[in-house]
C-alpha positions, 0 to 999 in steps of 0.5 A: 341259738340260746333258749331265749331266742328259741322261745321268741321264735316259737312264740312268733310261729304260734301267733302266725298260725293263729292269724291264719285260722281267723283269716277272712273266709268270705272272699269269692273264689277265684272264678267268681265275678261277685264283688269281694265285698259281697258274698255270692249266694249259693242256690245250687247243690254239688252232686257229692254233697248228697252222698259224698261216698257215691261214685260219679259215673259218666253217661253214654256221652262221657259227661259227668253230672257235677251239680243240680240247680233247683230253678222252677221254669227256667226261661231265657238263657245265655253263656258268656265268653268266660263260661258263666251262665245266665238264666231267667226264672219264672219271676223274670229274675236273672241268675248268674252262675259260674261255669261249674254251676255255682251261683254268683249274682241275681238281678231283680228287675224293679218292675215286671216284664217278660224276659224274651231273650238274654245275650251275654256273649258281648265281653263287657255287657249282658243284654236283657230284652223285655218283649212286653215292655219293648225295652232293652236293658244292659247289665255289667258283668256284676249284674248292675244296670248300665242303661236301658232303651225304650225302643218305642221312643225310636221306632213304630211297630212291635220288636219281636227279638233283639240281640247285642253286636260286638260293637255295642249296637243293637240288632232288632227284628220289627215284626210289624213291617218285617224288617231287620234294623240296627240301632246305635244307642250312643247317638240313639239312632237307627243305622241300618234296615233290611226289609225281609218281606220279599225273602219271607214270601207268603209264609207265616213266620214265627221269629223267636231268636236273634244272634250275631256270631262270627261276623254273621247274624242268625235270625231263627224262624220256627216255621221255615228255618234260620235266616243268615245275614252278614254283619251289615244285615245283607241276606246270605242264605237260609238254613232249613232247621225248622220247629226250633225255639232257640239255637246255640253256637260252640266253636265253628258249629251251630247246635240245637235240641230236637227229639231228645238229642243235640244236633250239630251243624258245622258253619263252614264244612256243612257237616252234621252230627248228633249227640243223644241225651240220656235225660228226659224232659230237657227243654234247652241245652247250652254248651260251654267249653268244659260244661253242658247245661241241660234246662228242665222244668225243675232246674238246670243239670250241670255236666262236665264234658 
């Protein structure tokens, strides 16, 4: 190769590496669900950002703290199938975080309302239930509104809790007449109704959570336990876990927080186990495939399991 060709090749390589140094740096990470045109805000702190030289030591459960998220008084929370976390703050904004706790998107409601429940397990929609407004809001996975349903337009009474079924229908518990109802938002009509007055009896229920999981529907009553129904709303049994405000599911297990530990109940073998927590003041626990999220009054601790 003559000197002229060598000089030309050297010039081309120099220009190529110069282009790499000015390449776009605002594209979200591969795990992000934020649109490429909008940089996802970052409001969480990786553990090693405070002290990069500090050794990260797993706790007694083998969990490693990887991120802390400052979020005052976190409220209703849920995980989706991709491991993303959704949490309401004290102003009822909905924060979306990646599986490792990096903030992706925020939804701010145009009008105030109390976020009683978030359900993100559906593959394409996120349900937000405002109990004071008696309204259900559906968001897409980028936290953009899809539709909203004002429940008082279709039924009387007070809806205490709601959830989204895999077929995009809504399950609602009407506290006024103690009925479990299914609502189809496409034709906007009630499709199923199950009265619970005979099942509940003379007790004074305090229902707080509703979730469909693996073809069963779980309705949580702080007073008497977890009522289990099939996917058509037929009553099956009651699990005697009392004093709870929320429950979660991971694999074939139901889990809940009580007395500083996480208790697990296998849905089919009925086996039980517990996992102690080394952190005090935990108000709620959510468990994904690889990460655990501990909600406190000051924020969220993200652990790698």
